[in-house]
C-alpha positions, 0 to 999 in steps of 0.5 A: 645437629650431632646427637652427643651429650654435652661434655661437663665442664672440668671442676677446675675450670671457671670461666670469667664470661660465665654467668651460670654453671650447673655441674652434675646436679641431681634431684629425686622425689622419693623413688622418682629420679628427675635430674640425673646429672645436669651439666649446663652453662650460661654465658654473660649476656646470652639467651639460652633456650631449654627444650624437652618433652614433658617430664624431661626435668626442665621446670625442676631445674628452673625451680632449683635455680630459682631456690624453690627446690634444693638439689640432692647433688651437684653444684651451682655456680653463679658468677664464678661463685659456688652457691647453695640456693636455699630459698627464692629470696636466697636466689634473689640475693644472687641476682636471679629472678624467675617468671612462671607461666602463672605470673604470680601477680595479684589481680586486685592490685594496680600495675605499680603495686605489682611492679614493686611487689616485695620491693615496696618503697616507703616514706622516710620517718618512723611509720614508713608509709608506702610511697605510692606517689614515688612508685607510680612515677618510677613505674611510668618511667620504667614501663616507658623505657622498656616500651610496655604500654598499659592503660594506666599504672593505676589500672588493676592487673585483672583489667589488663590483657594476658600479654600485658599481665605477662609483660608486667611480670617480666618487667618486674623480674627484669627490674629486680634481676641483676644477673640471671632471668629465668622464664618458664613458659612465658608465652604459654596460651598466648595469641600471636599479638600478645606473644609478640609483646613478650618476645620484643621485651625479652629481645630488648633486654637481651640486646642490652647484655645486662642480664643472662636469660634462660627460656623454656618454651615448647614453640621452637619458632619462639626459641629460634627468634630469641635464643643464642643457644639451645639445650635439649633435655631428655630423661633428666639430662642435657643431651644436646648443646647447640648454637642456634646458628648451627641448627634449624627448627627442622633439625630440632623437630626431627631430633625430638621425634626420634627421641620420643620414638626411642623412649616409647620403644624402651618403655615397650621393651621393658614391659615385654 
């Protein structure tokens, strides 16, 4: 694995096979500079793994792409079109959906209501009642299609296992995403069996080629199973852009340990 910064895409080049381009994106919070010129590409139907130490800027980048934060500089291009994502709803209109570690499910609502949260079906007529029957039916069909098994679509989310709840959150995002799915630590604090459920779900989605996916995960084994390509973030920049087939977990681990040691030395030297 060659430790060379990824070359930024020239401004004039817009490839038709790119679902997403990030060019020179910066972000600061007061005096703290979090992103220092991020250059990233995501190909159509690709799964991209994003790794880095805590504080590298991974979640901040995802929050910019999901419309939760706005960048201070640089450019985001979705499907060849420069966009300014001003809100989560704005990102959704561009086909971008995000699943965070905290799931954003409502525990007291049944599965079918959580699946349609924010996109509820209503009956025809002046009063627009919730079409619960229709949502139940479509929920059963959809969960069967993607092999997610729950006791009942009428079960409250709090009655499900951690893996099942995460599967519902991923399934809801999959159903709504038309271009890009962002997964921020989707397997955090899960056991092996529950992790397997989510991994299989994401792999099935990726194999369809319908949506391009970015995954943040600290578990390199998960990323090497799921991803086509790995980007390593450090100090608010992408320092490595490497196909999974051309590297290994051992190479990535050695790189991260070496990077951590250099950062520690820099801090020590600055304080000397």
